[in-house]
PyMOL Python script that loads the backbone (N, CA, C, O; Angstrom):
from pymol import cmd

cmd.read_pdbstr("""\
ATOM      1  N   MET A   1      30.547  65.048  54.988  1.00  0.00           N
ATOM      2  CA  MET A   1      31.260  64.761  53.755  1.00  0.00           C
ATOM      3  C   MET A   1      32.768  64.837  54.000  1.00  0.00           C
ATOM      4  O   MET A   1      33.268  65.693  54.730  1.00  0.00           O
ATOM      5  N   TYR A   2      33.453  63.918  53.367  1.00  0.00           N
ATOM      6  CA  TYR A   2      34.907  63.906  53.441  1.00  0.00           C
ATOM      7  C   TYR A   2      35.480  64.822  52.368  1.00  0.00           C
ATOM      8  O   TYR A   2      34.872  65.005  51.313  1.00  0.00           O
ATOM      9  N   LYS A   3      36.638  65.393  52.634  1.00  0.00           N
ATOM     10  CA  LYS A   3      37.355  66.137  51.604  1.00  0.00           C
ATOM     11  C   LYS A   3      37.887  65.140  50.588  1.00  0.00           C
ATOM     12  O   LYS A   3      38.161  63.986  50.918  1.00  0.00           O
ATOM     13  N   LYS A   4      38.030  65.593  49.357  1.00  0.00           N
ATOM     14  CA  LYS A   4      38.535  64.725  48.304  1.00  0.00           C
ATOM     15  C   LYS A   4      39.915  64.178  48.672  1.00  0.00           C
ATOM     16  O   LYS A   4      40.201  63.006  48.424  1.00  0.00           O
ATOM     17  N   SER A   5      40.762  65.007  49.255  1.00  0.00           N
ATOM     18  CA  SER A   5      42.110  64.556  49.616  1.00  0.00           C
ATOM     19  C   SER A   5      42.055  63.447  50.669  1.00  0.00           C
ATOM     20  O   SER A   5      42.883  62.537  50.645  1.00  0.00           O
ATOM     21  N   THR A   6      41.098  63.510  51.584  1.00  0.00           N
ATOM     22  CA  THR A   6      40.944  62.471  52.604  1.00  0.00           C
ATOM     23  C   THR A   6      40.537  61.160  51.959  1.00  0.00           C
ATOM     24  O   THR A   6      41.065  60.101  52.297  1.00  0.00           O
ATOM     25  N   LEU A   7      39.594  61.236  51.027  1.00  0.00           N
ATOM     26  CA  LEU A   7      39.154  60.026  50.322  1.00  0.00           C
ATOM     27  C   LEU A   7      40.284  59.414  49.506  1.00  0.00           C
ATOM     28  O   LEU A   7      40.456  58.195  49.478  1.00  0.00           O
ATOM     29  N   MET A   8      41.037  60.259  48.854  1.00  0.00           N
ATOM     30  CA  MET A   8      42.133  59.743  48.024  1.00  0.00           C
ATOM     31  C   MET A   8      43.206  59.084  48.890  1.00  0.00           C
ATOM     32  O   MET A   8      43.780  58.072  48.489  1.00  0.00           O
ATOM     33  N   ARG A   9      43.483  59.637  50.062  1.00  0.00           N
ATOM     34  CA  ARG A   9      44.443  58.994  50.981  1.00  0.00           C
ATOM     35  C   ARG A   9      43.933  57.627  51.416  1.00  0.00           C
ATOM     36  O   ARG A   9      44.701  56.668  51.498  1.00  0.00           O
ATOM     37  N   CYS A  10      42.651  57.543  51.690  1.00  0.00           N
ATOM     38  CA  CYS A  10      42.052  56.266  52.078  1.00  0.00           C
ATOM     39  C   CYS A  10      42.195  55.250  50.941  1.00  0.00           C
ATOM     40  O   CYS A  10      42.573  54.102  51.177  1.00  0.00           O
ATOM     41  N   ILE A  11      41.900  55.664  49.728  1.00  0.00           N
ATOM     42  CA  ILE A  11      42.031  54.768  48.576  1.00  0.00           C
ATOM     43  C   ILE A  11      43.478  54.327  48.419  1.00  0.00           C
ATOM     44  O   ILE A  11      43.748  53.150  48.182  1.00  0.00           O
ATOM     45  N   GLU A  12      44.402  55.261  48.549  1.00  0.00           N
ATOM     46  CA  GLU A  12      45.824  54.919  48.413  1.00  0.00           C
ATOM     47  C   GLU A  12      46.249  53.915  49.489  1.00  0.00           C
ATOM     48  O   GLU A  12      47.010  52.990  49.206  1.00  0.00           O
ATOM     49  N   ARG A  13      45.763  54.093  50.711  1.00  0.00           N
ATOM     50  CA  ARG A  13      46.086  53.136  51.785  1.00  0.00           C
ATOM     51  C   ARG A  13      45.526  51.762  51.474  1.00  0.00           C
ATOM     52  O   ARG A  13      46.206  50.752  51.660  1.00  0.00           O
ATOM     53  N   ARG A  14      44.284  51.720  51.000  1.00  0.00           N
ATOM     54  CA  ARG A  14      43.658  50.434  50.695  1.00  0.00           C
ATOM     55  C   ARG A  14      44.347  49.769  49.502  1.00  0.00           C
ATOM     56  O   ARG A  14      44.533  48.552  49.495  1.00  0.00           O
ATOM     57  N   LYS A  15      44.724  50.552  48.501  1.00  0.00           N
ATOM     58  CA  LYS A  15      45.470  49.995  47.360  1.00  0.00           C
ATOM     59  C   LYS A  15      46.786  49.407  47.843  1.00  0.00           C
ATOM     60  O   LYS A  15      47.171  48.317  47.419  1.00  0.00           O
ATOM     61  N   GLY A  16      47.474  50.111  48.721  1.00  0.00           N
ATOM     62  CA  GLY A  16      48.740  49.623  49.253  1.00  0.00           C
ATOM     63  C   GLY A  16      48.569  48.355  50.060  1.00  0.00           C
ATOM     64  O   GLY A  16      49.397  47.448  49.982  1.00  0.00           O
ATOM     65  N   LEU A  17      47.505  48.285  50.831  1.00  0.00           N
ATOM     66  CA  LEU A  17      47.217  47.106  51.637  1.00  0.00           C
ATOM     67  C   LEU A  17      47.111  45.851  50.772  1.00  0.00           C
ATOM     68  O   LEU A  17      47.559  44.773  51.162  1.00  0.00           O
ATOM     69  N   TYR A  18      46.512  46.009  49.596  1.00  0.00           N
ATOM     70  CA  TYR A  18      46.322  44.877  48.690  1.00  0.00           C
ATOM     71  C   TYR A  18      47.346  44.845  47.561  1.00  0.00           C
ATOM     72  O   TYR A  18      47.227  44.045  46.633  1.00  0.00           O
ATOM     73  N   GLN A  19      48.345  45.708  47.640  1.00  0.00           N
ATOM     74  CA  GLN A  19      49.408  45.793  46.642  1.00  0.00           C
ATOM     75  C   GLN A  19      48.847  46.026  45.233  1.00  0.00           C
ATOM     76  O   GLN A  19      49.224  45.349  44.277  1.00  0.00           O
ATOM     77  N   ILE A  20      47.956  46.979  45.136  1.00  0.00           N
ATOM     78  CA  ILE A  20      47.335  47.361  43.869  1.00  0.00           C
ATOM     79  C   ILE A  20      47.904  48.722  43.481  1.00  0.00           C
ATOM     80  O   ILE A  20      47.877  49.662  44.275  1.00  0.00           O
ATOM     81  N   GLU A  21      48.413  48.821  42.273  1.00  0.00           N
ATOM     82  CA  GLU A  21      49.058  50.074  41.864  1.00  0.00           C
ATOM     83  C   GLU A  21      48.114  51.052  41.170  1.00  0.00           C
ATOM     84  O   GLU A  21      48.191  52.253  41.428  1.00  0.00           O
ATOM     85  N   LYS A  22      47.240  50.582  40.311  1.00  0.00           N
ATOM     86  CA  LYS A  22      46.406  51.474  39.501  1.00  0.00           C
ATOM     87  C   LYS A  22      44.991  51.546  40.049  1.00  0.00           C
ATOM     88  O   LYS A  22      44.453  50.562  40.556  1.00  0.00           O
ATOM     89  N   ILE A  23      44.395  52.735  39.938  1.00  0.00           N
ATOM     90  CA  ILE A  23      43.028  52.934  40.402  1.00  0.00           C
ATOM     91  C   ILE A  23      42.063  52.022  39.649  1.00  0.00           C
ATOM     92  O   ILE A  23      41.094  51.531  40.228  1.00  0.00           O
ATOM     93  N   GLN A  24      42.322  51.791  38.356  1.00  0.00           N
ATOM     94  CA  GLN A  24      41.449  50.915  37.577  1.00  0.00           C
ATOM     95  C   GLN A  24      41.432  49.508  38.166  1.00  0.00           C
ATOM     96  O   GLN A  24      40.389  48.856  38.206  1.00  0.00           O
ATOM     97  N   ASN A  25      42.592  49.048  38.623  1.00  0.00           N
ATOM     98  CA  ASN A  25      42.674  47.713  39.219  1.00  0.00           C
ATOM     99  C   ASN A  25      41.965  47.673  40.572  1.00  0.00           C
ATOM    100  O   ASN A  25      41.376  46.657  40.940  1.00  0.00           O
ATOM    101  N   TYR A  26      42.026  48.777  41.305  1.00  0.00           N
ATOM    102  CA  TYR A  26      41.326  48.829  42.590  1.00  0.00           C
ATOM    103  C   TYR A  26      39.818  48.810  42.372  1.00  0.00           C
ATOM    104  O   TYR A  26      39.090  48.163  43.125  1.00  0.00           O
ATOM    105  N   VAL A  27      39.349  49.510  41.353  1.00  0.00           N
ATOM    106  CA  VAL A  27      37.921  49.494  41.041  1.00  0.00           C
ATOM    107  C   VAL A  27      37.487  48.079  40.679  1.00  0.00           C
ATOM    108  O   VAL A  27      36.435  47.616  41.119  1.00  0.00           O
ATOM    109  N   ARG A  28      38.290  47.400  39.884  1.00  0.00           N
ATOM    110  CA  ARG A  28      37.995  46.007  39.533  1.00  0.00           C
ATOM    111  C   ARG A  28      37.975  45.143  40.800  1.00  0.00           C
ATOM    112  O   ARG A  28      37.119  44.273  40.955  1.00  0.00           O
ATOM    113  N   PHE A  29      38.924  45.396  41.692  1.00  0.00           N
ATOM    114  CA  PHE A  29      38.982  44.690  42.969  1.00  0.00           C
ATOM    115  C   PHE A  29      37.700  44.930  43.770  1.00  0.00           C
ATOM    116  O   PHE A  29      37.153  44.000  44.362  1.00  0.00           O
ATOM    117  N   LEU A  30      37.220  46.181  43.786  1.00  0.00           N
ATOM    118  CA  LEU A  30      35.970  46.498  44.473  1.00  0.00           C
ATOM    119  C   LEU A  30      34.803  45.718  43.877  1.00  0.00           C
ATOM    120  O   LEU A  30      33.946  45.210  44.600  1.00  0.00           O
ATOM    121  N   GLN A  31      34.782  45.631  42.554  1.00  0.00           N
ATOM    122  CA  GLN A  31      33.694  44.931  41.885  1.00  0.00           C
ATOM    123  C   GLN A  31      33.684  43.443  42.228  1.00  0.00           C
ATOM    124  O   GLN A  31      32.632  42.804  42.209  1.00  0.00           O
ATOM    125  N   GLU A  32      34.839  42.903  42.537  1.00  0.00           N
ATOM    126  CA  GLU A  32      34.961  41.465  42.778  1.00  0.00           C
ATOM    127  C   GLU A  32      34.992  41.095  44.258  1.00  0.00           C
ATOM    128  O   GLU A  32      34.957  39.909  44.586  1.00  0.00           O
ATOM    129  N   ASN A  33      35.058  42.080  45.167  1.00  0.00           N
ATOM    130  CA  ASN A  33      35.218  41.805  46.594  1.00  0.00           C
ATOM    131  C   ASN A  33      34.217  42.583  47.428  1.00  0.00           C
ATOM    132  O   ASN A  33      34.412  43.763  47.720  1.00  0.00           O
ATOM    133  N   LEU A  34      33.159  41.913  47.802  1.00  0.00           N
ATOM    134  CA  LEU A  34      32.119  42.536  48.609  1.00  0.00           C
ATOM    135  C   LEU A  34      32.636  43.054  49.945  1.00  0.00           C
ATOM    136  O   LEU A  34      32.157  44.076  50.438  1.00  0.00           O
ATOM    137  N   ASN A  35      33.590  42.375  50.527  1.00  0.00           N
ATOM    138  CA  ASN A  35      34.129  42.814  51.817  1.00  0.00           C
ATOM    139  C   ASN A  35      34.738  44.206  51.736  1.00  0.00           C
ATOM    140  O   ASN A  35      34.621  44.999  52.670  1.00  0.00           O
ATOM    141  N   GLU A  36      35.381  44.495  50.628  1.00  0.00           N
ATOM    142  CA  GLU A  36      35.995  45.821  50.466  1.00  0.00           C
ATOM    143  C   GLU A  36      34.902  46.888  50.302  1.00  0.00           C
ATOM    144  O   GLU A  36      35.018  47.990  50.838  1.00  0.00           O
ATOM    145  N   ILE A  37      33.874  46.558  49.577  1.00  0.00           N
ATOM    146  CA  ILE A  37      32.756  47.493  49.417  1.00  0.00           C
ATOM    147  C   ILE A  37      32.104  47.729  50.774  1.00  0.00           C
ATOM    148  O   ILE A  37      31.768  48.863  51.115  1.00  0.00           O
ATOM    149  N   GLU A  38      31.926  46.668  51.543  1.00  0.00           N
ATOM    150  CA  GLU A  38      31.340  46.814  52.878  1.00  0.00           C
ATOM    151  C   GLU A  38      32.203  47.699  53.771  1.00  0.00           C
ATOM    152  O   GLU A  38      31.678  48.481  54.564  1.00  0.00           O
ATOM    153  N   PHE A  39      33.514  47.581  53.646  1.00  0.00           N
ATOM    154  CA  PHE A  39      34.410  48.449  54.424  1.00  0.00           C
ATOM    155  C   PHE A  39      34.101  49.915  54.138  1.00  0.00           C
ATOM    156  O   PHE A  39      33.972  50.722  55.059  1.00  0.00           O
ATOM    157  N   HIS A  40      33.984  50.252  52.856  1.00  0.00           N
ATOM    158  CA  HIS A  40      33.720  51.643  52.485  1.00  0.00           C
ATOM    159  C   HIS A  40      32.316  52.070  52.895  1.00  0.00           C
ATOM    160  O   HIS A  40      32.117  53.206  53.325  1.00  0.00           O
ATOM    161  N   LEU A  41      31.353  51.184  52.769  1.00  0.00           N
ATOM    162  CA  LEU A  41      29.992  51.529  53.185  1.00  0.00           C
ATOM    163  C   LEU A  41      29.921  51.787  54.684  1.00  0.00           C
ATOM    164  O   LEU A  41      29.243  52.712  55.131  1.00  0.00           O
ATOM    165  N   LYS A  42      30.621  50.972  55.449  1.00  0.00           N
ATOM    166  CA  LYS A  42      30.634  51.168  56.900  1.00  0.00           C
ATOM    167  C   LYS A  42      31.268  52.505  57.262  1.00  0.00           C
ATOM    168  O   LYS A  42      30.935  53.098  58.288  1.00  0.00           O
ATOM    169  N   ASN A  43      32.149  52.960  56.448  1.00  0.00           N
ATOM    170  CA  ASN A  43      32.820  54.234  56.693  1.00  0.00           C
ATOM    171  C   ASN A  43      32.210  55.371  55.877  1.00  0.00           C
ATOM    172  O   ASN A  43      32.784  56.457  55.797  1.00  0.00           O
ATOM    173  N   TYR A  44      31.055  55.127  55.275  1.00  0.00           N
ATOM    174  CA  TYR A  44      30.300  56.135  54.532  1.00  0.00           C
ATOM    175  C   TYR A  44      31.091  56.766  53.387  1.00  0.00           C
ATOM    176  O   TYR A  44      30.827  57.903  52.995  1.00  0.00           O
ATOM    177  N   ARG A  45      32.030  56.047  52.872  1.00  0.00           N
ATOM    178  CA  ARG A  45      32.862  56.640  51.812  1.00  0.00           C
ATOM    179  C   ARG A  45      32.360  56.302  50.421  1.00  0.00           C
ATOM    180  O   ARG A  45      32.476  57.124  49.512  1.00  0.00           O
ATOM    181  N   LEU A  46      31.804  55.111  50.233  1.00  0.00           N
ATOM    182  CA  LEU A  46      31.468  54.651  48.889  1.00  0.00           C
ATOM    183  C   LEU A  46      30.487  55.577  48.189  1.00  0.00           C
ATOM    184  O   LEU A  46      30.662  55.897  47.013  1.00  0.00           O
ATOM    185  N   VAL A  47      29.467  56.004  48.898  1.00  0.00           N
ATOM    186  CA  VAL A  47      28.476  56.892  48.298  1.00  0.00           C
ATOM    187  C   VAL A  47      29.136  58.185  47.836  1.00  0.00           C
ATOM    188  O   VAL A  47      28.837  58.692  46.755  1.00  0.00           O
ATOM    189  N   GLN A  48      30.022  58.707  48.651  1.00  0.00           N
ATOM    190  CA  GLN A  48      30.700  59.950  48.279  1.00  0.00           C
ATOM    191  C   GLN A  48      31.655  59.717  47.109  1.00  0.00           C
ATOM    192  O   GLN A  48      31.765  60.568  46.227  1.00  0.00           O
ATOM    193  N   LEU A  49      32.349  58.570  47.090  1.00  0.00           N
ATOM    194  CA  LEU A  49      33.261  58.278  45.986  1.00  0.00           C
ATOM    195  C   LEU A  49      32.505  58.228  44.664  1.00  0.00           C
ATOM    196  O   LEU A  49      32.960  58.774  43.659  1.00  0.00           O
ATOM    197  N   VAL A  50      31.362  57.579  44.671  1.00  0.00           N
ATOM    198  CA  VAL A  50      30.563  57.494  43.453  1.00  0.00           C
ATOM    199  C   VAL A  50      30.049  58.871  43.067  1.00  0.00           C
ATOM    200  O   VAL A  50      30.094  59.248  41.896  1.00  0.00           O
ATOM    201  N   SER A  51      29.562  59.619  44.042  1.00  0.00           N
ATOM    202  CA  SER A  51      29.013  60.944  43.734  1.00  0.00           C
ATOM    203  C   SER A  51      30.084  61.887  43.196  1.00  0.00           C
ATOM    204  O   SER A  51      29.777  62.794  42.422  1.00  0.00           O
ATOM    205  N   MET A  52      31.326  61.685  43.593  1.00  0.00           N
ATOM    206  CA  MET A  52      32.424  62.526  43.112  1.00  0.00           C
ATOM    207  C   MET A  52      32.917  62.068  41.751  1.00  0.00           C
ATOM    208  O   MET A  52      33.726  62.753  41.124  1.00  0.00           O
ATOM    209  N   GLY A  53      32.443  60.922  41.285  1.00  0.00           N
ATOM    210  CA  GLY A  53      32.854  60.435  39.980  1.00  0.00           C
ATOM    211  C   GLY A  53      34.156  59.672  39.990  1.00  0.00           C
ATOM    212  O   GLY A  53      34.652  59.299  38.927  1.00  0.00           O
ATOM    213  N   ILE A  54      34.732  59.424  41.165  1.00  0.00           N
ATOM    214  CA  ILE A  54      36.009  58.722  41.236  1.00  0.00           C
ATOM    215  C   ILE A  54      35.863  57.298  40.720  1.00  0.00           C
ATOM    216  O   ILE A  54      36.761  56.774  40.061  1.00  0.00           O
ATOM    217  N   LEU A  55      34.735  56.676  41.021  1.00  0.00           N
ATOM    218  CA  LEU A  55      34.543  55.290  40.612  1.00  0.00           C
ATOM    219  C   LEU A  55      33.873  55.161  39.254  1.00  0.00           C
ATOM    220  O   LEU A  55      33.836  54.066  38.692  1.00  0.00           O
ATOM    221  N   GLN A  56      33.350  56.238  38.722  1.00  0.00           N
ATOM    222  CA  GLN A  56      32.619  56.160  37.461  1.00  0.00           C
ATOM    223  C   GLN A  56      33.494  55.589  36.348  1.00  0.00           C
ATOM    224  O   GLN A  56      33.028  54.763  35.563  1.00  0.00           O
ATOM    225  N   PHE A  57      34.741  56.010  36.269  1.00  0.00           N
ATOM    226  CA  PHE A  57      35.649  55.495  35.251  1.00  0.00           C
ATOM    227  C   PHE A  57      35.773  53.992  35.374  1.00  0.00           C
ATOM    228  O   PHE A  57      35.675  53.270  34.382  1.00  0.00           O
ATOM    229  N   GLY A  58      35.987  53.528  36.577  1.00  0.00           N
ATOM    230  CA  GLY A  58      36.150  52.100  36.805  1.00  0.00           C
ATOM    231  C   GLY A  58      34.887  51.314  36.548  1.00  0.00           C
ATOM    232  O   GLY A  58      34.949  50.201  36.027  1.00  0.00           O
ATOM    233  N   LEU A  59      33.749  51.864  36.899  1.00  0.00           N
ATOM    234  CA  LEU A  59      32.502  51.170  36.662  1.00  0.00           C
ATOM    235  C   LEU A  59      32.247  51.021  35.177  1.00  0.00           C
ATOM    236  O   LEU A  59      31.616  50.053  34.753  1.00  0.00           O
ATOM    237  N   ASN A  60      32.725  51.958  34.383  1.00  0.00           N
ATOM    238  CA  ASN A  60      32.576  51.882  32.938  1.00  0.00           C
ATOM    239  C   ASN A  60      33.539  50.879  32.322  1.00  0.00           C
ATOM    240  O   ASN A  60      33.329  50.454  31.186  1.00  0.00           O
ATOM    241  N   LEU A  61      34.589  50.489  33.037  1.00  0.00           N
ATOM    242  CA  LEU A  61      35.540  49.501  32.519  1.00  0.00           C
ATOM    243  C   LEU A  61      34.851  48.178  32.205  1.00  0.00           C
ATOM    244  O   LEU A  61      35.223  47.485  31.259  1.00  0.00           O
ATOM    245  N   LYS A  62      33.859  47.839  32.993  1.00  0.00           N
ATOM    246  CA  LYS A  62      33.180  46.558  32.859  1.00  0.00           C
ATOM    247  C   LYS A  62      32.451  46.466  31.516  1.00  0.00           C
ATOM    248  O   LYS A  62      32.328  45.373  30.964  1.00  0.00           O
ATOM    249  N   THR A  63      31.972  47.574  30.987  1.00  0.00           N
ATOM    250  CA  THR A  63      31.206  47.556  29.740  1.00  0.00           C
ATOM    251  C   THR A  63      32.086  47.638  28.510  1.00  0.00           C
ATOM    252  O   THR A  63      31.603  47.474  27.389  1.00  0.00           O
ATOM    253  N   GLN A  64      33.368  47.890  28.703  1.00  0.00           N
ATOM    254  CA  GLN A  64      34.245  48.049  27.537  1.00  0.00           C
ATOM    255  C   GLN A  64      34.958  46.756  27.198  1.00  0.00           C
ATOM    256  O   GLN A  64      35.735  46.711  26.244  1.00  0.00           O
TER     257      GLN A  64
END
""", "prot")
cmd.dss("prot")
cmd.show_as("cartoon", "prot")
cmd.util.cbc("prot")
cmd.orient("prot")
């Protein structure tokens, strides 16, 4: 398992790579880009991000 701070640094790097400022926009980006999801799956991060609830807010954006 990764530390929360390690995961957040990874998210911040990926947001910067795509010039995304808000976590909500990055979650939307994840929903629309399979390649980004595959990146996290290959690095075993996505499951942990979901289990920590980091993505739960963003996943709920779609229903609102």
